[in-house]
C-alpha positions as CSV (number, residue, x, y, z in Angstrom):
1,X,52.1,-16.1,10.4
2,X,48.5,-15.0,10.9
3,X,46.7,-12.8,13.4
4,X,43.7,-14.0,15.4
5,X,42.0,-12.0,18.1
6,X,45.1,-10.2,19.3
7,X,47.7,-13.0,18.9
8,X,50.2,-13.9,16.2
9,X,50.6,-17.6,15.4
10,X,51.4,-20.0,12.6
11,X,48.3,-20.6,10.5
12,X,48.2,-24.2,11.5
13,X,47.5,-23.1,15.1
14,X,44.7,-20.7,14.3
15,X,41.3,-22.0,15.5
16,X,37.8,-20.5,15.3
17,X,34.9,-21.8,17.5
18,X,32.2,-23.6,15.5
19,X,29.6,-21.1,16.9
20,X,31.4,-18.1,15.4
21,X,28.7,-16.3,13.4
22,X,31.0,-16.1,10.4
23,X,31.0,-19.9,10.2
24,X,27.3,-20.3,11.0
25,X,25.8,-17.4,9.1
26,X,28.5,-15.8,7.0
27,X,27.9,-12.9,9.4
28,X,31.0,-10.8,8.7
29,X,32.9,-8.6,6.3
30,X,36.4,-8.7,4.8
31,X,39.0,-6.8,2.8
32,X,41.9,-7.9,0.5
33,X,44.8,-5.4,0.4
34,X,47.7,-5.8,-2.1
35,X,51.1,-5.0,-0.8
36,X,54.0,-4.4,-3.2
37,X,57.6,-4.6,-1.9
38,X,56.4,-4.2,1.6
39,X,54.1,-1.3,0.9
40,X,50.3,-1.8,1.3
41,X,48.5,-0.3,-1.7
42,X,45.7,2.3,-1.1
43,X,45.5,1.2,2.5
44,X,43.5,4.3,3.6
45,X,40.9,3.6,0.9
46,X,40.6,-0.1,1.9
47,X,40.1,0.8,5.5
48,X,37.4,3.3,4.6
49,X,35.6,0.6,2.7
50,X,36.0,-1.8,5.6
51,X,34.3,0.8,7.8
52,X,31.5,1.2,5.4
53,X,30.9,-2.6,5.3
54,X,31.0,-2.8,9.1
55,X,28.5,0.0,9.4
56,X,26.2,-1.6,6.9
57,X,26.0,-4.8,8.8
58,X,26.1,-3.1,12.3
59,X,29.3,-4.6,13.6
60,X,31.4,-2.2,15.7
61,X,34.9,-1.7,14.3
62,X,37.2,-3.4,16.8
63,X,40.2,-1.1,15.8
64,X,41.0,2.4,14.9
65,X,42.4,3.2,11.4
66,X,45.9,3.7,12.9
67,X,45.7,0.3,14.6
68,X,44.5,-1.4,11.4
69,X,47.4,0.2,9.6
70,X,49.9,-1.1,12.1
71,X,48.5,-4.6,11.9
72,X,48.5,-4.7,8.1
73,X,52.1,-3.5,8.0
74,X,53.1,-6.0,10.7
75,X,51.6,-9.0,9.0
76,X,53.5,-8.0,5.8
77,X,56.7,-7.8,7.7
78,X,56.1,-11.1,9.4
79,X,55.7,-13.0,6.1
80,X,58.5,-13.6,3.6
81,X,57.0,-12.7,0.1
82,X,58.0,-9.6,-1.8
83,X,54.4,-8.9,-2.9
84,X,51.5,-10.0,-0.7
85,X,47.8,-10.1,-0.6
86,X,46.6,-9.3,2.9
87,X,43.2,-10.7,3.8
88,X,41.4,-9.4,6.9
89,X,38.1,-10.5,8.2
90,X,35.8,-9.3,11.0
91,X,32.8,-11.4,12.1
92,X,30.2,-10.6,14.6
93,X,31.7,-13.1,17.0
94,X,30.8,-16.2,18.9
95,X,27.3,-16.8,20.2
96,X,24.5,-19.4,20.4
97,X,22.9,-19.9,17.0
98,X,20.1,-17.4,16.6
99,X,19.4,-15.2,13.6
100,X,19.0,-12.1,15.8
101,X,22.2,-10.2,16.7
102,X,23.6,-11.2,20.1
103,X,24.4,-8.6,22.6
104,X,27.7,-8.0,24.3
105,X,29.7,-10.2,21.9
106,X,33.2,-9.4,20.9
107,X,34.0,-9.4,17.1
108,X,36.3,-12.1,15.8
109,X,39.3,-10.6,13.9
110,X,41.4,-12.7,11.6
111,X,44.3,-11.6,9.2
112,X,46.5,-13.6,6.9
113,X,48.8,-12.9,4.0
114,X,49.5,-14.9,0.9
115,X,51.9,-14.4,-2.1
116,X,50.3,-11.9,-4.4
117,X,50.0,-13.5,-7.8
118,X,49.1,-11.2,-10.7
119,X,48.0,-12.5,-14.1
120,X,50.8,-13.9,-16.3
121,X,52.1,-11.8,-19.2
122,X,50.3,-14.1,-21.6
123,X,47.0,-12.9,-20.2
124,X,48.0,-9.3,-20.8
125,X,49.2,-10.0,-24.3
126,X,46.3,-12.2,-25.4
127,X,43.5,-11.2,-23.1
128,X,41.2,-13.7,-21.3
129,X,37.9,-15.4,-21.9
130,X,34.7,-14.3,-20.1
131,X,31.1,-15.4,-20.2
132,X,27.9,-13.5,-19.4
133,X,25.7,-14.8,-16.5
134,X,22.5,-13.5,-15.0
135,X,23.3,-11.6,-11.8
136,X,21.2,-13.4,-9.2
137,X,22.9,-12.1,-6.1
138,X,21.2,-10.2,-3.2
139,X,20.5,-6.5,-3.3
140,X,23.5,-5.3,-1.2
141,X,26.4,-6.2,-3.4
142,X,28.1,-3.0,-2.1
143,X,28.8,-4.7,1.2
144,X,32.1,-6.7,1.1
145,X,30.5,-9.6,2.9
146,X,32.0,-13.0,3.7
147,X,28.7,-14.5,2.4
148,X,30.1,-15.2,-1.1
149,X,28.3,-18.4,-2.1
150,X,26.5,-16.6,-5.0
151,X,29.8,-15.1,-6.2
152,X,31.4,-18.6,-6.0
153,X,28.6,-20.1,-8.1
154,X,28.9,-17.3,-10.7
155,X,32.6,-17.6,-10.9
156,X,32.3,-21.4,-11.3
157,X,30.0,-20.8,-14.2
158,X,32.9,-19.2,-16.0
159,X,35.4,-21.9,-14.9
160,X,33.0,-24.6,-16.2
161,X,33.3,-23.0,-19.7
162,X,37.0,-22.5,-19.6
163,X,36.8,-18.8,-18.9
164,X,38.4,-16.6,-16.3
165,X,35.5,-14.4,-15.3
166,X,31.7,-14.1,-15.4
167,X,30.3,-10.7,-16.6
168,X,27.1,-10.2,-14.7
169,X,23.9,-8.8,-16.2
170,X,20.8,-7.8,-14.2
171,X,17.6,-6.7,-15.9
172,X,19.5,-6.1,-19.2
173,X,22.2,-3.9,-17.6
174,X,25.9,-4.6,-16.8
175,X,26.7,-4.7,-13.1
176,X,30.2,-6.2,-12.5
177,X,32.1,-9.4,-12.6
178,X,31.9,-12.2,-10.0
179,X,35.1,-11.0,-8.4
180,X,35.9,-7.8,-10.4
181,X,34.6,-4.5,-11.8
182,X,34.0,-4.3,-15.6
183,X,35.0,-1.5,-18.0
184,X,34.3,-1.2,-21.7
185,X,35.6,1.1,-24.5
186,X,33.5,2.3,-27.4
187,X,34.7,4.9,-29.9
188,X,37.6,5.7,-27.6
189,X,35.4,6.4,-24.6
190,X,35.9,4.4,-21.4
191,X,32.5,3.4,-20.0
192,X,31.6,1.8,-16.7
193,X,28.5,1.5,-14.5
194,X,28.1,3.8,-11.5
195,X,28.5,2.6,-7.9
196,X,25.1,1.4,-6.7
197,X,23.9,-1.3,-4.2
198,X,24.4,-3.8,-7.1
199,X,28.2,-3.2,-7.4
200,X,31.1,-3.5,-5.0
201,X,32.9,-0.2,-4.8
202,X,36.3,-1.4,-6.1
203,X,39.5,0.2,-5.1
204,X,41.0,-0.5,-8.5
205,X,37.8,0.9,-10.1
206,X,38.5,4.2,-8.3
207,X,42.1,4.2,-9.4
208,X,41.2,3.6,-13.1
209,X,38.6,6.4,-12.9
210,X,41.1,8.8,-11.3
211,X,43.7,8.0,-13.9
212,X,41.3,8.4,-16.8
213,X,40.3,11.9,-15.5
214,X,43.9,12.9,-14.7
215,X,45.1,12.0,-18.2
216,X,42.0,13.4,-19.9
217,X,40.8,10.1,-21.3
218,X,37.2,10.3,-22.3
219,X,35.1,8.6,-19.5
220,X,31.4,8.0,-19.0
221,X,30.1,6.6,-15.7
222,X,26.5,5.5,-16.4
223,X,24.2,2.5,-16.8
224,X,25.5,0.1,-19.5
225,X,23.1,-2.0,-21.6
226,X,23.8,-5.6,-22.4
227,X,23.9,-4.7,-26.1
228,X,26.7,-2.2,-25.5
229,X,28.8,-4.9,-23.7
230,X,28.5,-7.2,-26.6
231,X,29.3,-4.4,-29.1
232,X,32.3,-3.0,-27.2
233,X,35.6,-2.2,-28.9
234,X,37.3,-3.3,-25.7
235,X,36.3,-5.0,-22.5
236,X,38.4,-5.1,-19.3
237,X,38.1,-6.4,-15.8
238,X,39.7,-4.7,-12.8
239,X,40.5,-5.9,-9.3
240,X,43.2,-5.6,-6.6
241,X,44.8,-8.9,-7.8
242,X,44.0,-8.7,-11.5
243,X,44.7,-5.0,-11.8
244,X,43.7,-4.1,-15.4
245,X,43.1,-7.2,-17.5
246,X,41.7,-7.2,-21.0
247,X,38.9,-9.6,-22.0
248,X,39.4,-10.9,-25.5
249,X,36.4,-13.2,-25.9
250,X,32.9,-13.0,-24.5
251,X,30.7,-16.1,-24.7
252,X,33.1,-17.6,-27.2
253,X,32.9,-14.6,-29.5
254,X,35.8,-12.1,-30.1
255,X,35.5,-8.7,-28.4
256,X,36.0,-5.8,-30.7
257,X,35.8,-5.3,-34.5
258,X,37.9,-5.6,-37.6
259,X,41.5,-6.4,-37.3
260,X,41.5,-5.8,-33.6
261,X,38.7,-8.3,-32.9
262,X,39.7,-10.8,-30.2
263,X,42.8,-8.8,-29.2
264,X,43.5,-6.5,-26.3
265,X,43.0,-2.9,-27.3
266,X,45.2,0.2,-27.1
267,X,43.1,1.9,-24.4
268,X,43.5,-1.1,-22.1
269,X,47.3,-1.2,-22.7
270,X,47.6,2.5,-21.9
271,X,45.5,2.2,-18.7
272,X,47.6,-0.8,-17.6
273,X,50.7,1.3,-18.0
274,X,49.2,4.3,-16.2
275,X,48.3,1.9,-13.4
276,X,51.8,0.6,-13.1
277,X,53.3,4.1,-13.2
278,X,50.8,5.1,-10.5
279,X,51.8,2.1,-8.3
280,X,55.5,3.0,-8.5
281,X,54.7,6.6,-7.6
282,X,52.7,5.6,-4.5
283,X,55.3,3.1,-3.4
284,X,57.9,5.8,-3.4
285,X,55.8,8.0,-1.1
286,X,56.5,8.0,2.6
287,X,54.7,5.4,4.6
288,X,52.6,8.0,6.5
289,X,51.3,9.3,3.2
290,X,50.1,5.9,2.1
291,X,48.5,5.0,5.5
């Protein structure tokens, strides 16, 4: 079951007018919210980011946070899977094709849920391959826009080389992945770039930073040079669906040094366990505390 403009229906019945600006211009924003055993994860934070994206593109939020929370919980309840990924999208609405914003147009709201598939255990045990690619996206990567053609091309660059993710570099500095944030470890210190207009403010990114600080793990949030990425002891990607996933090879070369080269490192293993422990704690909290 999906939600479209105030109605629940089977996905096969959902229809969008061809003049919807999301279809014509990619004029809209979205969120993906993981739900574990019926509990949406970090729902409040996802809705804050949704509001930030809507504000940035000047679309009025059609619902209050409470109403969004109700809808997210309802779509989870209406679908059968234990763990789900809730996708919600807001576009500017339907109007004659013109680049300028139309006036008096009602936003289009769409929501669907899919089974939430996290990486297999083999990826956790062995790590995954990644490649470096020049970050040629626009200058507002902090907006979670439905205009994802650049990200699709960057992700495909990894797939074409048998890799899972592209690690993006702009002007000699690390930004993020095509669909993830990137962390590295050097000398026991966790390092990641700061949030800027070149980086999507990841919800999982925030959780990892919070867990590192809460557990007194050395952490630096700063600009990261390409040479540091290539010389890292450990490299990870993080996202709502990938959680904390180690990268074992970069551009066909093993990540790390000595006996641990090409193998997931101990800091990644600890952070993954901390993340799982945190998820269980959050899921045991009352629903109103998670909203």
